[in-house]
C-alpha positions as CSV (number, residue, x, y, z in Angstrom):
1,M,51.6,26.2,39.6
2,C,53.9,23.8,39.9
3,L,54.9,22.0,43.4
4,Q,58.1,21.1,44.7
5,D,59.8,18.4,47.0
6,N,63.3,19.1,48.4
7,G,64.2,21.8,45.7
8,L,63.5,19.5,43.0
9,S,60.7,19.7,40.7
10,F,58.4,16.8,40.2
11,K,59.5,14.1,37.5
12,I,55.7,12.8,36.8
13,I,55.5,8.9,35.5
14,I,52.1,8.7,34.2
15,I,50.4,6.4,35.4
16,F,46.6,6.1,33.2
17,C,43.7,5.3,35.4
18,I,40.2,4.2,34.0
19,S,37.7,7.3,35.7
20,T,34.3,7.8,35.3
21,L,34.0,11.6,33.9
22,S,30.6,13.5,34.7
23,T,30.2,15.9,32.1
24,A,28.5,19.9,32.8
25,V,27.6,22.2,30.4
26,H,28.0,26.1,31.2
27,A,25.8,27.9,29.0
28,Q,26.1,31.4,30.8
29,L,28.4,32.4,27.8
30,G,25.6,31.3,25.3
31,F,25.0,28.4,22.9
32,C,23.1,28.3,19.7
33,S,19.2,28.6,20.8
34,G,18.5,27.0,17.4
35,N,19.7,24.4,15.6
36,S,23.6,23.8,15.5
37,G,25.1,22.5,12.6
38,D,27.9,20.1,11.6
39,A,31.6,21.1,13.0
40,I,33.0,23.4,10.3
41,F,36.4,24.0,12.5
42,S,37.6,21.8,15.1
43,E,40.9,21.2,16.9
44,D,40.8,18.0,19.0
45,F,45.0,18.2,19.3
46,G,45.9,15.3,17.7
47,A,46.9,12.2,19.4
48,G,50.2,10.0,20.1
49,T,52.1,9.2,23.1
50,E,54.7,12.1,22.7
51,N,54.3,15.6,23.6
52,S,54.0,18.2,21.1
53,M,54.0,21.9,20.7
54,L,51.2,24.3,19.1
55,P,52.0,26.5,16.0
56,D,53.4,29.6,16.9
57,G,51.3,32.2,18.0
58,T,48.9,30.1,19.0
59,T,49.9,30.7,22.2
60,T,51.4,33.2,24.7
61,Y,53.1,30.4,27.7
62,S,56.1,28.7,26.5
63,Y,56.4,24.7,25.9
64,V,57.6,22.0,27.9
65,N,57.6,18.9,26.9
66,G,57.0,17.1,30.3
67,F,55.0,18.5,33.2
68,P,54.4,22.4,32.9
69,D,55.5,24.6,35.4
70,D,53.6,28.1,35.7
71,G,53.9,29.9,32.6
72,F,54.4,26.9,30.6
73,Y,51.9,24.4,29.1
74,T,51.8,21.4,26.5
75,V,50.0,19.0,24.3
76,S,49.7,15.6,26.1
77,S,47.7,12.8,26.3
78,G,47.7,12.5,29.8
79,S,47.4,15.1,32.8
80,F,50.3,14.1,35.2
81,G,47.8,13.2,37.6
82,N,49.5,13.1,41.3
83,P,48.2,12.2,44.6
84,F,48.5,15.9,46.0
85,D,47.0,18.4,43.2
86,W,45.7,17.2,39.7
87,H,43.5,14.6,38.3
88,A,44.6,12.0,36.1
89,V,42.5,12.2,33.3
90,E,42.2,11.6,29.4
91,D,41.7,13.7,26.7
92,H,37.6,14.7,26.1
93,T,37.6,13.6,22.6
94,P,35.3,10.3,22.6
95,N,36.5,7.3,21.2
96,D,40.3,8.3,20.4
97,T,43.1,6.5,21.7
98,D,46.1,8.5,22.8
99,G,43.7,11.4,22.0
100,K,45.7,14.9,23.2
101,F,44.7,18.0,24.7
102,L,46.3,21.3,25.6
103,I,47.6,21.5,29.6
104,V,48.7,25.1,30.6
105,N,49.8,25.7,34.0
106,A,48.7,29.8,34.5
107,G,51.7,32.2,35.0
108,F,51.4,35.2,37.2
109,T,50.5,37.5,34.0
110,A,47.6,37.1,32.3
111,G,48.0,35.8,28.9
112,E,46.4,33.7,26.2
113,F,45.7,30.4,26.3
114,Y,44.7,29.7,22.7
115,R,44.5,31.8,19.6
116,T,43.7,30.8,16.0
117,T,42.2,31.8,12.9
118,V,39.1,29.7,11.2
119,S,38.6,30.9,8.0
120,G,36.2,29.5,5.4
121,L,33.3,31.6,7.3
122,C,30.1,32.3,5.3
123,E,29.1,36.2,5.8
124,T,26.2,37.6,7.5
125,T,25.7,34.1,8.9
126,T,25.5,33.2,12.9
127,Y,28.0,30.5,14.2
128,E,28.4,29.2,17.5
129,F,32.0,28.8,19.2
130,S,32.3,25.9,21.4
131,A,35.1,24.5,23.9
132,W,35.4,21.9,26.6
133,L,37.5,23.1,29.5
134,F,38.7,21.1,32.8
135,N,39.9,22.2,36.0
136,L,43.1,19.9,36.9
137,I,42.6,21.1,40.4
138,K,41.4,18.1,42.5
139,I,39.7,18.1,45.7
140,P,40.9,17.3,47.9
141,G,44.2,18.3,47.3
142,F,46.7,20.5,48.4
143,C,45.2,23.9,47.0
144,S,41.7,23.1,47.9
145,N,42.9,21.8,51.2
146,Q,44.9,25.0,52.1
147,G,42.0,27.2,51.2
148,I,44.5,28.9,48.7
149,E,43.3,27.6,45.4
150,I,42.6,30.1,42.7
151,P,40.2,29.2,40.2
152,L,39.9,29.2,36.5
153,N,38.7,31.3,34.6
154,V,39.0,32.5,30.7
155,R,37.5,35.1,28.2
156,F,36.6,34.0,25.4
157,Q,36.8,36.7,22.2
158,I,36.0,36.7,18.5
159,W,37.6,39.3,16.6
160,D,37.5,40.2,12.4
161,S,40.1,39.0,10.4
162,T,42.0,42.7,11.4
163,D,41.9,42.1,14.6
164,T,40.2,45.4,15.4
165,N,36.4,44.8,15.5
166,L,35.2,42.4,18.3
167,L,32.6,40.5,16.9
168,A,31.3,38.7,20.6
169,S,33.0,38.2,23.7
170,G,31.8,35.8,27.1
171,N,33.4,35.1,30.3
172,T,33.4,31.4,32.1
173,G,33.4,33.1,35.5
174,D,35.5,31.4,38.1
175,V,35.7,27.2,38.0
176,F,36.9,25.8,41.1
177,G,38.1,21.8,40.9
178,T,36.1,19.0,41.6
179,V,36.0,15.9,43.2
180,E,35.3,14.1,39.8
181,P,37.3,14.8,36.8
182,T,34.6,16.7,35.2
183,W,35.0,18.2,31.6
184,G,32.6,21.4,30.9
185,E,31.2,22.8,27.4
186,Y,31.2,26.6,27.0
187,G,30.1,28.3,23.9
188,L,29.3,31.5,22.5
189,V,27.4,32.7,19.5
190,F,28.3,35.2,17.3
191,Q,27.6,36.5,13.6
192,T,29.7,37.6,10.8
193,L,29.8,40.4,9.2
194,A,28.9,41.2,5.3
195,N,31.7,40.3,3.3
196,Q,33.4,38.8,6.2
197,D,34.7,35.1,5.9
198,T,37.5,34.9,8.5
199,V,37.6,35.1,12.2
200,I,40.2,35.3,14.9
201,L,39.7,33.1,18.5
202,K,41.4,34.1,21.5
203,M,40.7,32.0,24.7
204,I,42.3,34.7,27.4
205,N,43.4,33.9,31.3
206,N,41.3,36.2,33.5
207,G,43.0,34.3,36.5
208,Q,46.1,34.8,38.7
209,G,48.8,32.6,39.2
210,G,49.5,30.2,42.1
211,C,47.8,27.5,43.6
212,G,45.9,26.3,40.8
213,N,44.4,28.2,37.9
214,D,45.5,25.1,35.9
215,I,43.8,24.0,32.4
216,A,43.2,21.4,30.0
217,I,41.3,22.3,26.6
218,D,40.0,19.9,23.9
219,D,37.5,20.2,21.2
220,I,37.5,23.5,20.1
221,E,34.5,23.9,17.4
222,F,32.8,26.1,14.9
223,K,29.4,25.4,13.7
224,T,26.7,27.0,12.4
225,C,23.9,28.1,14.0
226,G,20.3,28.6,12.8
227,D,16.6,27.6,13.6
228,T,15.7,24.1,14.4
229,V,13.4,22.9,11.4
230,I,11.6,20.3,11.8
231,V,10.0,18.3,8.6
232,T,6.6,16.6,9.4
233,D,3.7,15.1,7.0
234,D,0.3,15.8,6.5
235,I,-0.6,14.5,10.0
236,D,2.5,16.1,12.1
237,N,4.3,12.6,11.7
238,T,7.9,13.0,11.5
239,V,8.2,9.2,10.9
240,V,6.1,6.9,9.0
241,T,6.0,3.0,8.9
242,I,4.5,1.4,5.7
243,C,4.1,-2.1,4.7
244,E,5.2,-3.1,1.2
245,S,1.5,-2.8,0.0
246,D,0.7,0.7,0.8
247,T,3.1,1.8,-1.6
248,P,3.4,4.6,-3.1
249,Y,3.1,6.5,0.2
250,S,2.2,10.1,-1.1
251,T,2.1,12.5,1.1
252,T,3.4,16.5,1.6
253,L,6.2,17.5,3.8
254,T,6.6,20.8,5.4
255,A,9.4,22.3,6.9
256,T,8.8,24.6,9.8
257,P,11.3,26.4,11.2
258,D,10.9,27.9,15.0
259,F,12.9,31.5,14.0
260,A,15.0,31.1,16.7
261,V,17.7,32.6,14.8
262,F,17.0,33.4,11.3
263,S,14.6,35.7,10.3
264,S,13.8,34.5,6.7
265,H,14.6,30.9,4.8
266,F,15.3,29.6,2.0
267,Y,15.4,25.5,1.2
268,Q,16.7,22.9,-1.0
269,W,14.9,19.7,-0.4
270,Q,17.2,16.1,-0.4
271,E,16.4,12.6,0.3
272,S,18.7,9.3,0.6
273,I,18.3,5.7,1.2
274,D,20.1,5.5,4.0
275,G,20.4,8.5,6.1
276,N,24.1,8.9,4.9
277,S,24.0,10.5,1.6
278,W,22.3,12.7,0.6
279,T,21.1,14.1,-3.1
280,D,19.7,17.3,-3.5
281,I,15.8,17.1,-5.3
282,A,16.7,19.2,-8.6
283,G,14.2,22.3,-8.4
284,E,12.7,21.5,-4.7
285,T,12.9,24.6,-3.0
286,N,10.0,25.5,-1.7
287,Q,8.9,25.0,1.9
288,I,6.9,22.1,1.6
289,L,7.5,18.6,-0.8
290,N,5.4,16.5,-2.1
291,I,6.5,13.0,-2.3
292,S,5.6,9.2,-3.7
293,A,7.7,7.0,-2.1
294,S,8.0,3.3,-2.8
295,T,11.0,2.0,-0.9
296,S,12.2,3.4,2.6
297,K,13.8,6.8,2.5
298,F,14.6,9.9,4.2
299,Y,14.3,13.1,3.8
300,R,15.7,16.5,5.2
301,T,16.2,20.5,3.6
302,K,18.9,22.9,3.8
303,V,18.3,25.6,5.2
304,A,20.1,29.2,4.9
305,E,19.1,32.7,6.0
306,V,20.6,33.7,2.5
307,A,20.0,32.1,-0.2
308,V,23.7,32.3,-1.3
309,N,24.3,30.2,1.2
310,L,22.8,27.1,-0.2
311,T,25.7,26.4,-2.1
312,N,27.7,25.7,0.4
313,D,27.8,23.6,2.9
314,Q,29.9,25.1,5.8
315,C,27.0,28.0,5.5
316,L,23.9,26.6,6.4
317,L,22.1,24.2,8.6
318,L,19.9,20.6,8.1
319,S,16.5,20.3,8.8
320,D,15.5,17.4,11.3
321,E,14.9,14.4,9.1
322,F,11.8,12.6,7.8
323,Q,12.1,9.0,7.8
324,I,9.8,6.7,5.5
325,N,10.3,3.1,6.4
326,V,8.5,0.8,4.4
327,D,8.3,-3.1,5.8
328,A,8.4,-5.6,3.5
329,D,5.4,-7.8,2.6
330,P,5.4,-11.6,4.0
331,N,5.3,-14.1,0.9
332,A,2.0,-15.5,0.5
333,P,2.0,-19.1,2.8
334,V,2.7,-21.7,0.8
335,N,-0.3,-24.6,-0.1
336,N,0.4,-27.6,1.9
337,G,-2.0,-29.4,-0.6
338,D,-5.5,-29.4,-1.8
339,V,-7.5,-31.5,0.9
340,P,-10.4,-33.7,-0.4
341,F,-13.8,-32.4,1.4
342,N,-15.1,-35.4,3.7
343,C,-18.7,-35.4,2.6
344,N,-18.9,-38.2,5.7
345,S,-17.7,-35.8,8.4
346,N,-18.6,-33.1,6.0
347,E,-15.2,-30.9,6.3
348,A,-11.5,-30.4,5.3
349,V,-8.8,-29.4,7.4
350,L,-7.0,-27.1,5.2
351,S,-3.1,-25.7,5.8
352,V,-0.7,-23.8,4.4
353,T,3.2,-22.9,5.7
354,V,4.7,-19.9,6.7
355,P,8.0,-18.8,8.3
356,T,8.5,-17.8,11.9
357,G,6.9,-15.0,13.2
358,V,4.5,-14.9,10.6
359,T,0.6,-15.8,11.1
360,V,-2.3,-16.7,9.1
361,N,-5.4,-15.1,8.4
362,W,-8.1,-17.3,6.2
363,Y,-10.9,-15.5,3.8
364,D,-13.4,-16.6,1.9
365,S,-12.2,-14.6,-1.1
366,L,-9.1,-13.9,-3.3
367,T,-9.5,-10.1,-2.3
368,G,-11.8,-8.4,0.2
369,G,-14.2,-11.1,1.3
370,I,-15.1,-12.0,4.9
371,L,-12.8,-13.1,7.4
372,L,-13.3,-16.4,8.5
373,Q,-10.4,-17.6,10.8
374,A,-7.5,-15.7,12.1
375,S,-4.0,-16.2,13.5
376,A,-4.4,-20.3,12.3
377,L,-2.0,-22.2,10.1
378,T,-5.2,-24.0,9.5
379,Y,-9.1,-23.8,8.6
380,T,-11.5,-26.4,8.9
381,A,-13.9,-26.2,5.8
382,T,-17.5,-27.5,6.6
383,T,-18.5,-26.8,2.4
384,A,-16.1,-27.4,-0.3
385,G,-14.7,-25.2,-2.3
386,I,-11.8,-22.3,-2.8
387,Y,-10.6,-20.6,0.5
388,Y,-7.6,-18.0,0.8
389,A,-4.4,-17.9,3.2
390,E,-3.3,-14.4,4.1
391,A,-0.2,-14.2,5.7
392,I,0.3,-11.7,8.6
393,N,4.0,-10.5,9.8
394,N,3.7,-10.8,13.8
395,T,6.0,-7.4,14.3
396,T,5.1,-5.1,11.6
397,G,1.4,-6.5,10.8
398,C,2.1,-6.3,6.9
399,V,0.2,-8.5,5.1
400,S,1.1,-10.4,2.2
401,S,-0.1,-8.7,-1.6
402,T,-1.6,-11.9,-2.2
403,R,-3.5,-15.1,-1.0
404,T,-2.8,-18.7,-1.1
405,A,-5.6,-20.5,-2.7
406,V,-6.5,-23.7,-0.8
407,T,-9.2,-25.7,-2.1
408,A,-11.7,-27.8,-0.2
409,I,-11.6,-30.4,-2.9
410,P,-15.4,-31.6,-4.1
411,L,-14.3,-35.2,-4.9
412,F,-17.9,-35.8,-5.9
413,P,-18.2,-39.3,-7.9
414,F,-19.1,-39.3,-11.4
415,A,-22.5,-40.6,-12.1
416,P,-23.4,-44.2,-12.4
417,V,-23.1,-45.0,-15.8
418,S,-26.8,-46.8,-17.3
419,D,-26.2,-50.2,-18.1
420,G,-29.7,-49.5,-20.8
421,D,-33.0,-49.2,-20.2
422,V,-34.8,-51.9,-19.8
423,D,-37.9,-53.9,-21.1
424,Y,-40.8,-54.6,-18.5
425,N,-41.2,-58.5,-18.0
426,C,-45.1,-58.6,-17.2
427,T,-44.6,-62.3,-16.9
428,L,-43.1,-61.2,-14.0
429,N,-44.0,-58.4,-13.3
430,Q,-40.7,-56.3,-12.8
431,A,-37.5,-54.9,-14.7
432,I,-34.1,-55.0,-13.1
433,L,-32.8,-52.3,-13.7
434,T,-28.6,-52.0,-13.5
435,V,-25.3,-49.3,-13.6
436,T,-21.8,-49.7,-13.1
437,S,-20.1,-47.3,-11.2
438,A,-16.6,-46.9,-10.3
439,S,-14.5,-49.1,-7.6
440,G,-14.9,-47.6,-4.1
441,T,-18.3,-46.1,-5.1
442,T,-21.8,-47.5,-4.9
443,V,-25.3,-46.9,-5.7
444,N,-28.8,-45.5,-4.3
445,W,-31.9,-45.6,-6.4
446,Y,-34.1,-42.9,-6.1
447,D,-37.6,-42.0,-7.8
448,A,-36.7,-38.1,-8.6
449,A,-34.1,-36.6,-10.3
450,S,-33.4,-34.1,-7.6
451,G,-34.3,-35.1,-3.7
452,G,-37.8,-37.6,-4.4
453,N,-37.4,-40.5,-1.9
454,L,-34.2,-42.9,-1.3
455,L,-36.1,-46.4,-3.1
456,L,-32.9,-48.5,-2.6
457,A,-29.2,-47.9,-1.1
458,N,-25.4,-49.4,-1.8
459,N,-27.0,-51.6,-4.9
460,L,-26.1,-51.3,-8.3
461,S,-29.2,-53.0,-9.3
462,Y,-33.0,-51.9,-8.9
463,T,-35.7,-54.1,-9.5
464,A,-38.8,-51.9,-10.6
465,I,-42.4,-53.4,-10.4
466,E,-43.7,-51.1,-12.2
467,E,-43.0,-48.7,-15.5
468,G,-41.4,-45.8,-15.0
469,T,-38.1,-43.9,-14.8
470,F,-35.6,-44.8,-12.1
471,Y,-32.4,-42.6,-11.0
472,A,-29.3,-43.4,-9.9
473,E,-26.9,-42.1,-7.8
474,T,-23.0,-42.8,-6.8
475,V,-21.5,-42.4,-3.4
476,D,-18.2,-42.6,-2.3
477,T,-17.4,-44.9,0.0
478,S,-14.4,-43.5,1.9
479,T,-15.7,-40.2,1.6
480,G,-19.2,-40.2,1.7
481,C,-19.8,-37.9,-1.1
482,I,-22.1,-37.8,-3.3
483,S,-22.2,-37.1,-7.8
484,N,-23.3,-34.0,-8.8
485,S,-26.1,-35.7,-11.4
486,R,-28.2,-38.3,-11.2
487,T,-28.7,-41.1,-13.8
488,A,-32.4,-42.1,-15.5
489,V,-32.5,-45.4,-15.8
490,S,-36.1,-46.2,-17.1
491,A,-38.3,-50.0,-17.1
492,S,-40.7,-49.1,-20.3
493,I,-43.2,-51.9,-21.2
494,F,-42.9,-53.2,-25.1
495,A,-46.1,-53.5,-26.2
496,P,-46.0,-55.5,-29.5
497,D,-48.0,-54.2,-32.4
498,A,-51.5,-55.7,-32.7
499,P,-51.6,-58.8,-35.1
500,V,-52.4,-58.2,-38.5
501,S,-55.4,-60.1,-39.4
502,D,-55.4,-62.3,-42.7
503,G,-58.7,-61.6,-43.8
504,D,-62.0,-62.4,-42.2
505,V,-62.8,-66.0,-43.0
506,S,-65.8,-68.3,-44.3
507,F,-66.8,-71.5,-42.7
508,D,-65.6,-74.8,-44.2
509,C,-67.8,-77.5,-43.9
510,T,-65.2,-80.1,-44.5
511,L,-63.4,-78.8,-41.5
512,N,-66.8,-78.3,-39.7
513,A,-64.8,-74.8,-38.8
514,A,-63.6,-71.3,-40.2
515,V,-59.7,-71.3,-39.6
516,L,-59.1,-67.5,-38.6
517,S,-54.9,-66.6,-38.9
518,V,-53.2,-63.0,-38.0
519,S,-49.4,-62.4,-38.8
520,V,-47.0,-61.5,-36.2
521,S,-43.4,-60.6,-35.8
522,T,-40.6,-62.7,-35.3
523,G,-40.0,-63.4,-31.4
524,I,-44.3,-62.8,-31.4
525,T,-47.4,-65.1,-29.9
526,V,-50.8,-64.6,-30.0
527,N,-53.8,-65.1,-28.0
528,W,-57.5,-65.3,-29.0
529,Y,-60.3,-64.1,-27.2
530,D,-63.9,-63.7,-27.6
531,S,-63.9,-60.5,-26.5
532,Q,-62.1,-56.7,-27.6
533,T,-61.3,-56.2,-23.8
534,D,-61.2,-58.5,-21.0
535,G,-63.2,-61.8,-21.9
536,I,-62.5,-65.4,-22.2
537,L,-59.3,-66.7,-23.1
538,L,-60.1,-69.1,-25.9
539,L,-56.5,-69.9,-27.2
540,A,-53.0,-69.1,-26.7
541,D,-49.7,-69.0,-28.2
542,S,-51.3,-69.4,-32.0
543,T,-51.5,-67.6,-34.8
544,S,-54.9,-69.6,-35.8
545,Y,-58.1,-70.1,-34.3
546,S,-60.2,-72.7,-36.0
547,A,-63.6,-70.9,-34.9
548,N,-67.5,-72.9,-35.3
549,N,-69.9,-70.2,-34.5
550,Q,-70.4,-67.4,-37.5
551,T,-69.2,-64.3,-35.4
552,T,-66.0,-62.1,-34.7
553,Y,-62.7,-63.1,-32.6
554,Y,-59.9,-61.3,-31.1
555,A,-55.8,-61.9,-31.4
556,E,-54.0,-60.2,-29.1
557,A,-49.8,-59.9,-29.9
558,V,-47.8,-61.2,-27.1
559,D,-43.9,-60.7,-26.6
560,D,-42.5,-63.9,-26.2
561,I,-39.4,-63.1,-23.8
562,T,-41.6,-60.0,-21.8
563,R,-45.1,-61.9,-22.0
564,C,-46.3,-58.2,-22.6
565,A,-49.5,-57.7,-25.1
566,S,-50.5,-55.4,-27.3
567,L,-52.6,-52.2,-26.3
568,S,-55.1,-53.5,-28.8
569,R,-56.6,-56.7,-30.3
570,T,-57.4,-57.4,-33.9
571,A,-61.0,-58.1,-34.5
572,V,-61.2,-61.7,-36.8
573,S,-64.5,-62.8,-38.2
574,V,-66.3,-65.7,-39.4
575,S,-67.9,-64.3,-43.0
576,G,-72.2,-63.8,-42.8
577,N,-73.7,-66.7,-44.6
578,S,-71.0,-69.5,-44.1
579,G,-72.4,-70.9,-40.8
580,L,-72.9,-74.3,-40.0
581,E,-76.2,-74.4,-41.2
582,N,-75.2,-73.6,-44.9
583,C,-73.0,-76.3,-45.5
584,F,-74.7,-78.9,-47.7
585,I,-77.0,-82.0,-45.9
586,P,-77.9,-85.1,-48.2
587,Q,-81.4,-85.5,-49.5
588,G,-81.0,-89.2,-50.3
589,I,-79.1,-91.9,-49.5
590,S,-78.7,-95.1,-51.7
591,P,-77.3,-97.8,-49.1
592,G,-75.8,-101.2,-51.6
593,V,-76.4,-99.4,-54.5
594,S,-73.3,-98.4,-55.4
595,P,-71.2,-99.9,-52.4
596,G,-68.6,-96.5,-50.8
597,Q,-71.2,-93.7,-52.5
598,N,-73.5,-92.0,-50.8
599,D,-74.4,-94.8,-48.3
600,N,-75.3,-93.0,-45.3
601,F,-77.0,-90.2,-44.2
602,D,-73.9,-87.6,-43.4
603,L,-73.9,-84.9,-40.7
604,S,-70.4,-85.1,-39.2
605,N,-70.2,-81.6,-40.0
606,F,-73.4,-80.5,-37.8
607,A,-72.1,-81.6,-34.5
608,V,-75.1,-83.1,-34.4
609,T,-75.7,-84.0,-30.5
610,Q,-79.7,-85.8,-31.2
611,L,-81.2,-87.1,-34.8
612,Q,-84.4,-88.5,-35.5
613,I,-85.9,-89.5,-37.8
614,Y,-90.0,-90.7,-39.0
615,N,-92.6,-92.0,-41.5
616,R,-94.7,-90.5,-43.3
617,Y,-97.0,-91.2,-41.3
618,G,-94.9,-89.8,-38.3
619,T,-94.1,-92.9,-36.6
620,L,-90.3,-92.6,-35.3
621,I,-88.6,-95.1,-36.6
622,Y,-84.7,-94.1,-35.8
623,S,-82.9,-91.9,-32.8
624,K,-79.0,-91.5,-32.1
625,N,-77.9,-89.0,-29.8
626,D,-74.2,-87.7,-30.6
627,Y,-75.0,-88.6,-34.2
628,S,-72.3,-88.6,-37.1
629,N,-73.2,-90.6,-40.1
630,E,-74.5,-94.0,-38.6
631,W,-78.1,-94.1,-40.4
632,E,-78.0,-96.2,-43.7
633,G,-81.7,-97.1,-43.6
634,Q,-82.2,-98.9,-40.7
635,T,-84.6,-98.8,-37.7
636,N,-83.6,-98.8,-34.5
637,D,-84.5,-102.1,-33.9
638,G,-82.3,-103.0,-37.1
639,G,-84.8,-103.6,-39.8
640,E,-84.6,-101.9,-43.4
641,V,-86.6,-99.6,-44.3
642,P,-88.8,-99.6,-47.3
643,V,-87.9,-97.4,-50.4
644,G,-89.6,-93.7,-49.8
645,T,-89.4,-90.3,-48.5
646,Y,-88.7,-89.7,-44.3
647,F,-88.5,-86.8,-42.4
648,Y,-85.7,-85.8,-39.8
649,T,-85.0,-83.7,-37.5
650,M,-81.7,-83.0,-35.5
651,I,-80.4,-80.6,-32.7
652,Y,-76.7,-79.7,-33.5
653,E,-73.8,-77.1,-32.3
654,G,-74.2,-77.9,-28.5
655,G,-78.0,-78.0,-28.6
656,S,-78.2,-74.2,-29.8
657,K,-79.8,-75.0,-33.0
658,N,-82.0,-77.3,-34.6
659,R,-83.2,-78.2,-38.0
660,S,-85.7,-80.4,-39.9
661,G,-85.7,-82.0,-43.6
662,W,-86.7,-85.0,-45.7
663,V,-84.6,-87.3,-46.7
664,Y,-85.0,-90.0,-49.8
665,V,-84.0,-93.7,-49.8
666,N,-83.2,-95.6,-52.7
667,K,-82.1,-99.1,-52.7
């Protein structure tokens, strides 16, 4: 339709307005009830600011380079909207700058809006034709206000290449103007015949000329039409998101058609790493596909109703995609450093570092094990040892493939070093044990290699008051940690060997004694006793002893330093028949005969405590206590006795013995 003002045709200055287009889908003609593939033919009428014409034979309407009156068309990037009748609208093609579309002002005689031949089709294949139409008449407007609007009505036809066999046909029905500019999509489904690869599309005007029946056409497409085919795994997933540590992910994919169009199905599986570029998987032409994926991938299958169509992308359709998303495992946490275990507080605070968005779980084992603490960058260990930190991505839940070892270092000090076992000092009745330990440590002493009783704390030395083995343990003064072992230090009583007897000894009458002796090593001295054990100490610190009695004496060895005695005593005896009584007693004296010789009655060897001398008549003539050799033949009053034989009695050896005999006095 063309409106005139003052007998002149409108000259339209095109002003583009930004309008909100609503879209209506009209299915009365019929769209593919299954899955439409990619467009194998499309016509969007190009782009540009200049009007253009269609190739010859495309339409029965006449071209005009401007606003088309009744019976004319143009290809333009704008709709010549005016305040009285037409919507101002741009083309339908999305994101198409200065995109054009076909504008036809229908004449009073029916004609073909559009005709084209589509080739390269596949035989025995179902296709979907579709086009976007737009009634240019706006409401309110002149035609609608006058009640004389003629709606557009278009018949779509698909003919074989000879233009003699009609394959499919359908009408849009009456399409009236709208308040808002509204593009509508219309479709028609048909199937090619055997050995047929070309069809003719016709859009025919069913409406009348007059006020209305003004149409815009854009985005004509042909697509294959087939079943909707979904691809699922064993548990009906269409998308699987896994972690890198879960790879390879193995499953079986199944292509399931809905049989909306196809009665038979042939397959060729494909894979892609980005969802854009696809590669056929050699030999995989069954309905199922066994996969094992280690990276993110997409899978789909080509589907055709006849096998030969699988080799021509225009003759098949594509299934839905099955997607495997492989989320990267986070890196294992970074150890902030092993930490000395503090035995005083009985803990070590371990820590690691991870990126933002990652948290940490702590375990007691490199793999598996027990979860000790979740979602924490630190862990307080209450025992020394190795602990393991595992990173978890907060978004994906993926876990690091390895765990990071962090050690609560058991900084147990070395055990003390013994300064040597010590001989027990018998004089002091003690032994001072000492050890050496590292700086920053101290020592505790125990009576057992483990456990036992604490004898002394915080001291490098211990005074033992009995023989035995004692145990020193090192303690770190900072951490309170204790050495894993204790050092044994012994206090031993050094008992020298018993003295070696120099032999039993006879009584020495000259010395008036028997001199006993023993031999000992250097540094050893001897004590003499009257008994094998205990008894009376007769003489100390001497290797010899002068005995007066014919009996056995006992020598005990004593260490000069420790004053420890031998475990046994050595017996040394005065030989039999060698006592004092066997020493010589003079049987005569001759005072004054040979001066200096045999002048007196010498009993000095006998330790005489009392001597009494009698004449032959039994009269006591001389008596002396503690006698040695004082009698030279005199009486108690000092007179000289005559020559003759005299008799004596004596008590000696402390009064324990007595003896009688005679002595002759010669002058």
